[in-house]
C-alpha positions as CSV (number, residue, x, y, z in Angstrom):
1,M,-3.2,-5.4,-17.6
2,Q,-6.3,-7.6,-18.0
3,L,-7.8,-7.9,-14.5
4,K,-10.4,-10.7,-15.3
5,G,-8.6,-14.0,-14.3
6,S,-5.5,-12.3,-12.9
7,V,-4.0,-13.4,-9.6
8,V,-3.8,-10.6,-7.1
9,V,-2.2,-10.7,-3.6
10,V,-3.2,-8.2,-1.1
11,T,-1.6,-7.7,2.4
12,G,-3.3,-6.1,5.1
13,A,-6.5,-7.4,3.6
14,S,-8.5,-7.9,6.9
15,S,-9.8,-4.3,7.0
16,G,-9.6,-0.7,5.5
17,I,-7.9,-0.2,2.3
18,G,-6.7,-3.7,2.0
19,E,-10.2,-5.3,2.4
20,A,-11.8,-2.7,-0.1
21,T,-8.9,-3.5,-2.6
22,A,-9.4,-7.2,-2.5
23,V,-13.3,-6.7,-3.1
24,A,-12.5,-4.2,-6.1
25,F,-10.2,-6.6,-7.9
26,A,-12.6,-9.7,-7.2
27,R,-15.4,-7.7,-8.6
28,R,-13.4,-7.3,-11.7
29,G,-12.9,-11.0,-12.0
30,A,-9.5,-11.4,-10.4
31,R,-8.6,-14.3,-8.1
32,V,-7.6,-12.7,-4.8
33,V,-5.2,-14.0,-2.1
34,L,-6.1,-12.3,1.2
35,A,-3.1,-11.9,3.4
36,A,-3.1,-10.5,7.0
37,R,-2.5,-11.7,10.7
38,R,-6.2,-12.1,11.6
39,R,-7.5,-15.4,10.2
40,E,-11.1,-14.8,11.1
41,R,-11.4,-11.6,9.3
42,L,-9.7,-13.0,6.2
43,E,-11.9,-16.1,6.2
44,D,-15.1,-13.9,6.6
45,L,-14.0,-11.6,3.6
46,A,-13.1,-14.7,1.5
47,E,-16.7,-16.1,2.2
48,R,-18.3,-12.7,1.2
49,I,-16.3,-12.6,-2.0
50,G,-17.4,-16.1,-2.8
51,R,-21.1,-15.4,-2.2
52,A,-20.7,-12.5,-4.5
53,G,-19.4,-14.8,-7.2
54,G,-15.7,-14.1,-6.8
55,R,-12.7,-16.4,-6.0
56,A,-10.6,-15.6,-2.9
57,L,-8.3,-17.4,-0.6
58,A,-7.6,-16.5,3.1
59,A,-3.9,-16.8,3.8
60,P,-2.8,-15.7,7.2
61,C,0.7,-13.9,7.1
62,D,3.0,-11.6,9.1
63,V,4.5,-9.3,6.6
64,T,7.6,-8.7,8.8
65,D,8.4,-12.6,8.5
66,A,10.4,-13.4,5.2
67,H,9.7,-17.0,5.6
68,A,6.0,-16.4,6.0
69,L,6.1,-14.4,2.8
70,R,7.8,-17.0,0.9
71,T,5.1,-19.5,2.1
72,L,2.5,-16.9,1.0
73,R,3.9,-17.1,-2.4
74,T,3.8,-21.0,-2.5
75,V,0.2,-21.0,-1.3
76,T,-0.7,-18.6,-3.9
77,E,0.9,-20.5,-6.7
78,E,-0.7,-23.7,-5.5
79,A,-4.2,-22.2,-5.3
80,F,-4.4,-20.0,-8.3
81,G,-1.0,-19.9,-10.0
82,P,1.8,-17.2,-10.0
83,A,0.9,-13.7,-8.8
84,D,0.2,-11.1,-11.5
85,V,-0.3,-8.4,-9.1
86,V,1.0,-7.8,-5.4
87,V,-0.5,-4.9,-3.3
88,N,1.7,-4.3,-0.3
89,N,-0.9,-2.5,1.8
90,A,-0.2,-3.8,5.5
91,G,0.7,-0.8,7.6
92,I,0.4,0.6,11.1
93,P,0.2,4.2,12.5
94,G,3.4,6.0,13.6
95,G,1.9,6.5,17.1
96,G,3.1,10.1,17.5
97,A,6.3,12.2,17.6
98,L,9.8,10.5,17.8
99,T,10.2,11.6,21.5
100,E,6.8,9.9,22.4
101,L,7.7,6.4,20.9
102,D,9.6,3.7,22.9
103,D,12.1,1.5,21.0
104,D,9.7,-1.3,20.4
105,R,7.1,0.9,18.8
106,I,9.7,2.6,16.4
107,R,11.1,-0.9,15.5
108,L,7.6,-2.1,14.9
109,V,6.5,0.9,12.6
110,V,9.7,0.4,10.5
111,E,9.3,-3.3,10.3
112,V,5.7,-3.3,9.2
113,N,5.5,-0.1,7.1
114,L,8.9,-0.5,5.3
115,L,10.4,-3.9,5.9
116,G,7.1,-5.6,5.1
117,V,7.0,-3.8,1.7
118,L,10.6,-4.8,0.9
119,L,10.1,-8.4,1.9
120,G,6.8,-8.7,0.2
121,T,8.2,-7.4,-3.1
122,R,11.2,-9.6,-2.9
123,A,9.0,-12.6,-2.4
124,F,7.0,-12.2,-5.7
125,L,9.2,-10.0,-7.9
126,P,11.7,-12.7,-9.2
127,G,8.9,-14.6,-10.6
128,M,7.3,-11.7,-12.3
129,L,10.7,-10.7,-13.8
130,R,11.1,-14.3,-15.3
131,R,7.6,-14.2,-16.7
132,G,8.0,-10.8,-18.1
133,R,4.9,-9.3,-16.6
134,G,3.4,-8.1,-13.4
135,H,2.6,-5.0,-11.2
136,V,3.7,-4.3,-7.7
137,V,1.7,-1.6,-5.9
138,N,3.0,-0.3,-2.7
139,V,0.3,1.7,-0.6
140,A,2.4,4.6,0.8
141,S,0.9,7.9,1.6
142,L,0.9,11.7,1.0
143,A,3.2,11.5,4.2
144,G,5.7,10.0,1.8
145,L,5.8,13.1,-0.3
146,F,5.5,16.0,2.4
147,V,6.9,16.6,5.7
148,T,5.1,15.1,8.8
149,P,5.8,17.0,11.9
150,G,4.6,15.0,15.0
151,A,4.8,11.8,13.0
152,E,8.4,11.6,12.0
153,V,8.9,7.8,12.0
154,Y,5.7,7.1,10.2
155,G,6.7,9.8,7.5
156,A,10.1,8.4,7.2
157,T,8.8,4.9,6.3
158,K,6.4,6.3,3.8
159,H,9.0,8.4,2.2
160,A,11.3,5.3,2.0
161,V,8.4,3.3,0.2
162,V,8.0,6.0,-2.3
163,A,11.7,6.1,-3.0
164,F,12.0,2.3,-3.2
165,S,9.1,2.0,-5.6
166,E,10.4,4.7,-8.0
167,S,14.0,3.2,-7.9
168,L,12.7,-0.4,-8.4
169,D,10.4,0.5,-11.3
170,L,13.2,2.0,-13.4
171,T,14.8,-1.5,-13.5
172,A,11.8,-3.7,-13.3
173,K,10.1,-2.0,-16.3
174,R,12.8,-3.2,-18.6
175,S,11.5,-6.8,-18.0
176,G,7.9,-5.9,-18.3
177,V,7.1,-5.3,-14.7
178,R,5.8,-2.2,-13.2
179,V,6.1,-0.8,-9.5
180,T,3.9,2.0,-8.2
181,A,3.7,4.0,-5.0
182,V,0.0,4.8,-4.4
183,N,-0.1,7.9,-2.1
184,P,-3.5,8.3,-0.4
185,P,-4.5,11.2,2.0
186,F,-6.1,10.6,5.4
187,V,-8.3,7.5,5.1
188,P,-10.5,6.6,8.1
189,T,-9.9,3.0,9.0
190,E,-10.0,0.7,12.0
191,G,-6.3,1.4,12.5
192,F,-6.3,4.9,11.4
193,P,-9.0,7.0,12.9
194,Q,-9.0,10.5,11.4
195,E,-10.9,12.7,13.8
196,G,-9.9,16.4,13.6
197,R,-8.2,16.1,10.2
198,P,-8.7,18.6,7.4
199,T,-11.8,17.3,5.4
200,P,-10.3,18.0,1.9
201,F,-7.8,15.5,2.6
202,I,-10.1,12.6,3.7
203,L,-11.2,9.8,1.4
204,A,-12.9,6.5,1.9
205,S,-11.2,3.2,1.4
206,E,-13.3,2.2,-1.4
207,D,-12.0,5.4,-3.3
208,I,-8.4,4.4,-2.8
209,A,-9.3,0.8,-4.0
210,E,-10.7,1.9,-7.1
211,V,-7.5,4.0,-7.8
212,I,-5.3,1.0,-7.2
213,A,-7.4,-1.2,-9.6
214,R,-7.1,1.6,-12.2
215,V,-3.3,1.9,-11.7
216,V,-2.9,-1.7,-12.4
217,R,-5.3,-1.9,-15.4
218,E,-3.6,1.1,-17.0
219,G,-0.1,0.3,-16.0
220,I,0.4,3.7,-14.3
221,A,3.9,4.0,-12.6
222,P,5.9,4.9,-10.6
223,R,3.7,6.9,-8.4
224,Y,0.1,8.0,-8.2
225,S,-1.0,10.5,-5.6
226,I,-4.6,11.1,-4.5
227,P,-6.3,13.6,-4.6
228,R,-5.0,14.6,-8.0
229,W,-4.9,18.3,-7.1
230,V,-2.0,17.8,-4.6
231,A,0.4,17.4,-7.7
232,P,1.1,21.2,-7.8
233,L,2.0,21.1,-4.1
234,E,4.8,18.5,-4.9
235,A,6.1,20.8,-7.6
236,F,5.8,23.9,-5.1
237,G,8.0,21.9,-2.6
238,V,10.8,21.3,-5.3
239,L,10.7,24.7,-6.9
240,T,10.3,26.8,-3.8
241,P,11.7,25.0,-0.8
242,A,11.9,28.0,1.6
243,L,8.2,28.8,1.0
244,Y,7.2,25.1,1.3
245,R,8.8,24.8,4.6
246,W,7.2,28.0,5.8
247,G,3.8,26.7,4.8
248,A,4.6,23.3,6.4
249,D,5.4,25.0,9.5
250,I,2.2,26.9,9.5
251,A,0.2,23.8,8.9
252,S,2.0,21.7,11.6
253,R,1.2,24.2,14.2
254,R,-2.5,23.9,13.3
255,F,-2.7,20.3,13.1
256,T,-0.3,19.0,15.6
């Protein structure tokens, strides 16, 4: 996809991967709609992008609210035209093991990390299908590919995002629309501090943003995991499940 002049909607754009992704697309000439709950953060980011010569619109939105997402679509179309790209990035930490989470936290994690992706995609996908072009990028996690002892609820939502993305891409691509789950490792952000994590699995938000821009530009689907050397580990889990579970158990004892 030609990024210059395209219309890109980024959720969770007030910080972290979302903020970096918005900047990355704006730098490439895209018109960016910044969606998140914190209006002041979004307006500050839109101003910074504008000063750098880009075009951005702050559009406060709660991704768990279907009506708010439909309004986001309308605001986007009125300001810049139909969305060419939607980056469903909004997410929150799982908060710990299942037994440590209360009912409200479990519900919130599922609503933001999974329902927000489903509703955000549904708000924009029909228009993309009618126009025969577009790309939906769902920011999942390596936790969507591997077991996550001590963060079971979070891992469950990310596994669901990966499965949703791969399933939807099979049908959407027939109409010229691609859907991709981008699976980053640990990324130090405001909501996800990463003290004590194994350093080979830590990357900066800007690194993930560059990957997302590349995925859209080159039409990569239905999944892209980072760093690339984890791909053999995925195959290892499929081909040797007993050994994979043994290794996962050893790792969980060290890092949980």
